Each structure stands twice: as C-alpha cells, then as structure tokens.
N, C-alpha and C positions, 0 to 999 in steps of 0.2 A: 504494500500500500504506500509506503514512504516514497518509493520510486515514482509512482504515478503522481503523488503530491508534489514531489520535487520538480517533475517535468510539467507541472500545471495542467495535467490532464485527468486528474482524479474524478472529475465529473463526467468525463468521456470514457475512461477505461480504468475500471477498478481492477487492481491486481491483488488477488487474495492468496496468501501462502496457504499451503495445505499440509497438514500433518496426518499421514495415513493411519497412525495409531489412534488419533482422536479426530475423526472426520467431523467437521462442523460446516459443511457446505449446504447452502439452501437448495432445495429440490427445484428443478426446472427454472433456474434463476440466471444462469450464465449463458452468454452467446458463444463462448469458446473456452477451451481448456488447452493449455500447453504444458506438456510433461516432458522435460528434457533430461535424458541420461539419469533417470532415477528409478524406474520400475525394476531394473535388473537387480536392485538392492533389496527388493521386497520378496519375502517368501510367499506371501499371499497377495500377489499382484492382482488376481482376479477380483478379490473383494475391493481393492483400491480402485480398479477400473470401474466396477459397478457403482461405487460412490461418486466418482468423477462424472461418469456418463449420466447418472441420475440427476446430477446438478445442472446438466445442460438443458436449455430450452429445446423444444422441437426444432429441427433444422440447425441446431448448434453444431459447431465443429470441434473435433478433438484432434490435436496434433501431438504425436509422440515421436521423440528421437530416443533411441535406446540401443544397447548392445544386445544382439541376438546371437544364438549359436545354431549350428547346422544340424543339431539333433544327436550328434555323436559326442556324448559326455566323456568318452574314453580317450579322446584326442589328447596327446601329451601337451600340445601347445595350449589348449584350453585349460587343462588341469594346472599348468604352471601359472597361467594368468590368474585363475581362481585363487591359487595359493598366495599370490602377491597382493590381492585386493585387501585393503585395510579392514574390511568388514565382509561377512559372507555375501556372495553374489549368487543370484538365481536367474540366469538368463533364460528367456523363452525362445521358441522358434517363431518364424513369421506365421506359420500355420496356427499356432496357439493364439497369437494376437488376433488373427482373422476370426477364429472361432469365438473368442471372447467378445469381439465387436459384434458378430452376428447374433450371439445370445442376448445382447443388449440393444438389439434393433438399430445398430449402427452400420451404415454402408461404407465399406472401405473404398475410398476414391484413389488413394495413392498408397502403395506399399513398395518403397524404393530402397534398394541397397545403395547406400552412399559411402560404402567402406573405402573405395579408392580415393575419393576426394577428402574424406576425413583423415585417412592415413597420411595423405600428402600434406595436409595442413599440420598434422602432428610432427611429421618429419621436418617440415620447413621451420616450425617453431623451435624444435631441438637444434637444428643447424644454425639458426640465428642466435640461439642462446649459448652454444658451446664456445664460440670465440670470446664472448664476454667473460666467461668463467676463467679464461686464461689471463685476462688483463685486469679484471676487477677483483678486488679483495672480497671474499665471501665471509661474512661473519660466522664465527665458529658455531653458533647456535643454529645456523641454517644448513650446515654441511650434511648432517645426518638426514634431515627431512628431504633435502634435495636428492641425496643418494637413493632414498626410499622411493621418491616420486619417479626418478629416472629408471629404477628397477621395475616399477609398476608399468611404466610406459613401454619399456623394452619388451616386457612379457605380453602386454596388450597388443603391441604392434606385431610381434611374432605370431600371436594367435590370429590376427587379421591376415597376415601374410599367408598363413597356412589355410585360410578360409574357414577355420573352425569358429572364429568369432567374426561377426559382421556388425556394421553400424547401419541402422535403418531409420528411415522417416516414414511414418505411417499416419495418414490423414483419413479421418472418417467424418461422416455427416449423420447425425441422429435423425432417424425417421420421425415424421410428425405424428405417427400413430400413437 
C-alpha cells in the first residue's frame, strides 16, 4: 500500500500485500492479482491460489511468475537447487497450475516458458557484478551472504540449464460465472 501512496496512485491502484498463512482478502473485490516468484515456496499453493482467485472480480486477471519443474523430482540439478534454497521449495508443473486454474473457473490465456530470457538476465547481472567485486571493498558482514546468494544462483541456473527447472509466466482470466 505504501508504494501506491508514494506514487500518488492509491486511489487508482490499491496494492495489498498478502500473507498466505492469514489470508485477509475481500471476496470478489480485486481487478487483478500479481504473484511473483512466491508460490514455489508454499507447500499448499492450491489453497493460496483458491484464496487469491476468490478475491478476484469476475473477468479479473491473475498473473503468476514462478519456478516450475519438469515433473522429474529425481533430477540431480533440481535436487541441488532445492538443497540451496534458504527455505523449503515446492515447485509445481505447468500442468498442475492449469488444473488449479481450471478448478477455479479461470481460463489460462498465457502459459509461457520465459526461462531463456530470465536466465540471460541473471547471467548479465552476475557478469556486471563480478568486476565490481574485484575493485570494490566488500564489507566483511556481507561476504558470507553474498557467497550464499551466489551459490543459490549457481544451482538455480544449472537447474534451468538442464531444463529441470523452468521460469514461467502464467496469465488467467476469471470467468464471470
């Protein structure tokens, strides 16, 4: 909410944070929902999706960007990524998302694998950052967190490279029924 107030658009676009453990969303109230790179962290993402979709008005849009997997949980690259995540991760397949949307009367308009572009952005960011590490003094209290983040991204990118992990954008429209 503070961001919309800061930008002087609070009367036009209310931004409501969502805590999946304590949903407090008004039913059939919102025009749109944006869920970015969060659902993979939830064990019961179906309940969360149900809550978010119930909060949408008829014809409301839901946009999700998230890490999905290919259905092979035995893939070594996927397992190494899961081990590096700071909290448990529970990625779904695109089929599971489509099924959850369908059971909530949401029509999938876009289900797009954006892994290549996402991976390229991550690699470009890393490549821009590395030269600065050599010339800038890194405070000692940041060294360990930076190494952990680098390890996480190394494993995440390796899982994407192997196609075990994918990055998707899924857009749906809630039916008016």
